[in-house]
N, C-alpha and C positions, 0 to 999 in steps of 0.2 A: 101293711107300711112297714111296722118292725123289722119283718124279716127284711124286706129292702134296706131297710138303715144297717142291719146287724150285716148284712152281706159286703155293703159296702167301708163298714168298719174292720172287715177280716182283711188282713197282710197277707197274701200269696207271696211265697218267698218267689225270687225269678233271679237267675245266675246269667247274664248275658254270655254270650259266645263270643271268644276274643277273635279278633280278625286274621285271618290266614299272614303269615308273615310272610313279606315280601324280602328277596335276596337286596343286599343293599348295590345303591347305584355303582356303575362301572368307575367312577372317578375313587370310591373307597378301594377298589383293590389293587394291591401292589404284585406288581411280577417280579419274581424270583429268577435267575436264570441259574438250570443245572449245570452249566460250564462252569469251570475254572475262570476267576478275578485276572483281569488282565495282564495284574502283575506276576500272579502264580504262572499263566500261561508264557508271558515272556522267559520267566524263571527256567521253564520245563524245556521251551523251545532253545532257548540261549546255547549256543553250542559247546561243550565241555573244551578246555585248552588242554593240550596236551604237553604237559611242563618237560617229559623229559626229550619228545622230540625238538621241542622250543630250545631249550639246553643243549641240544646236541650241534642245532641248528647255529647258531649263534657261538660257538668254542668248538668250532670242526676243526682248527689247526689241533688243540688239545685233544682231541677224542683221537685222530688221528694219528699222533705219537704217542697214546695212551698204553701200544702194544711194548714200544721203545723201552718205558719209564720198567713195566711189569718185568719184560725179558731182561733187562739191565739189573734191574733188584732181585731177581732170583740169582740169576748170575753170581751177584755179589754174596746173596746170602749162601752159597754152596760153598764158594770158597772160603767166609768167615768161619762155616761149619767145620769145614775140614783143618781149618787151621787153630780152631778153639778145640777140638776133641783130641789133639794131638793124633789123629789119622795121617799114614803117610802120604805125600801126594802123588806117588805113583799110582795107579789105579789097578788094583787087585778084585780079578774077575771072581776070586775065591769069597770076597765079600760081602755079603750085603748092602753095607753101606756105600760100598763104591758103587752097585749095581744102579742103586738108588740115586746116587749123585750124577752117574752119565745119565739116567734117565731125565733128571729135573735139567742137566744142562742141555740135554736137546730140546725140549720144553721152552726154555729161556731162547734158544737160538732160533724157535720158530716164532716164538714173540716177536723177537726184534725184528726178523725177515718180514713178518705182518705188517708191521708197523711203517719199515720204509715203502712197502708196495704202498700202502695205503697213502701216503707222502707224497710217493712220484705220480700216481694215478687220479687224478683231478677232475669233474665234470668238467664242461666245457661250457661257458657263458654264452649265450643265445643273445644276439643284441640287435637292433636294425641299424642296417648297413645305407649309406648315401650313393645311390646307383650313381657312377661313373659314364657320361655321357653326353650328349645333347638332347635339347626337346625336339619330337619329333610329332607332325600331325598331317599326316595323309589318309585320303578315303578317298577311294575310285570314283571320278566325276562323273562316270555311265551309270550309276545306279542310281534305282529310283527314286524318291523321296522319302518314301516309308520304310525300304532298307537302310536307306541313308542315316533317317532318325534313331532307326533300331541298334545299327551299330554303334550310335554315339551314346543311346542309353545305355548299353551293353558295357560301354567303356565309363561311362560316369559312375554307374553301378559298383561294377566291381574296383575303381581306384577308390571310391569313398565309401566302401563297404571292407575291403578286405587287404591284404597286403599288396596287391598287384599295381606294378610300375610300370611295366610296357604290356602290348596288348597289340599282338599282329595274327591277322585272318588270311589264311590263303583260299582262295576258293575255284575253281576249275581253273588250274594251273596258272594264277595269276594274284599278286597280292593286292588283297581289296584294302586292308588296309593296315595302318602304323600308325600307333599311336601312344605315346609315354615316351619314357627316356630311351633314347636308341644310340648303338655302338657311334662312336665318332670314325669318320673316315681320313682320308689324306687333305681333303680338301675343307675340312673343321664344318663338316654338313651330316645329318644324319644319314649311317650306312643302310643301302636298298636293300632289301629282301630279295636274294634270288633266286625265286620261285621252283624253278628245274631243279635248280641244285638241293634245295632242299626236300623238295620231294624225290630225290635218288636214296636222301641218305636213311640208315636205319632207323634212327630214331622216327620218320616219319612213315615208314614202311611198316614200324612195328604197332606202331597206334591204328593205322589204318586197317591191318591185319586182324588186331583183336577187337576192334570197331569198341573200346571200351576207355577210360580215360586214363593219361599215366602220368603219375606223380613224382616229380624227382626232386626230392625233398631236400637234399644237399648237390644241388648241379657240380660242386667241383669235385666229386667222387664218382662222378659218371665221365667215361672217356668220347662218349658222345656230344659231350658240349662245346665240341670245333664244330658240329655242324648246325651252329645259333651263332653267327659271328654277328650279326646285326642287332642282339642283346649286347646290355652294359658288361664290360669286363667282370664285375664284381656280382652282378646278378646271384642270387643266392637258391632261389627256389624257382622250378621252371612246373609249369600243367599244361601238354600237350590232350588239347579238346578234339578227337573227330568230329568233322562234320560228314556224317554217311561216310561214302568215299570218294565223295568230291572235295573234301579240304581239310584245313585243320585250323585250330584257334591256339595260339600260343602264348601263355599268360606269365611274366617274368614278376617275381617277388622280390624284395629286399631284407626278407629272414629263413633264415632257415626252420624248416618245418612249419612256416608262416602260415601254411592253409590248412585250416580243420577241416574234420570232416562234413562240415556244416556246408564249409565254401565250396568244398570238391563239388558236393551232392548238389548247391545252388548252382555251380559251372555248367555241371552237366546239363541241368533243364535248358540253363541261356544258351548251350550250345544245339539243343535241340531244335529251340524254337528260332535259332539263327539259322540253321540247316533248311529247317522249313519255308523259312521268308526266302531265302537265296533260291530254294530250287524252286520257287515260285516264283520269283520275279526278274532273277540275273538271267540274263538270255547270252547268247554267245559272241556278241560284240565286244565281250570283257578281255 
């Protein structure tokens, strides 16, 4: 009995094992982005200003005349130098000073001539012009409804997105479409397209022979301008898009070099789509 009491009074040391540490809840985590902050990113992505190019653009006349000022100052400096140093005004080939002065005079005159050339040659500003003519709306009535709507879609797309102001389509020796601004006839009406005369011209023949798009970026520089009398007189640019070997689409613009490379590629796709539709639906009754 005493042994039981002794055992009951003995204290056995015991250290409880700590519970395993669990990760903190997700709400305690903070997300840190390795990418730079938005403000620093905007600073890095902000394009640098070219101060020199901007100053030259804002002071174009001064920059163009700068060689004249430099050449005039150099010429005046040579004359003052000869007058102050007491050198004879007549150039002496045996004198090194005279040879140096002659070389300086040549450089000064060259600078002055360069400035005069810079002032006389200026880039021509390109602006949008208002086509001079009358509004025209002609679509061949014998076309199926699907082709009719497709031609109308082509006009609305080109006139709404590009610099197209006149659209003419000739297919199977007949003008099937003339929309936009056209040249004015004697009767104050739109000048009709003479398809037979157009197909005999060099512009049409070259486009059909090459089977590729022809872009006349500045129409006034091309002698073939006279082959397109149905377009407004002040048409600035023209695109000739062949429709296989059956016809052609003529697009007139109101700006010199107004059609971009993307516009040209898109017009090529539109021409191929129109050619496929016309080849399927246009009959010999046109």
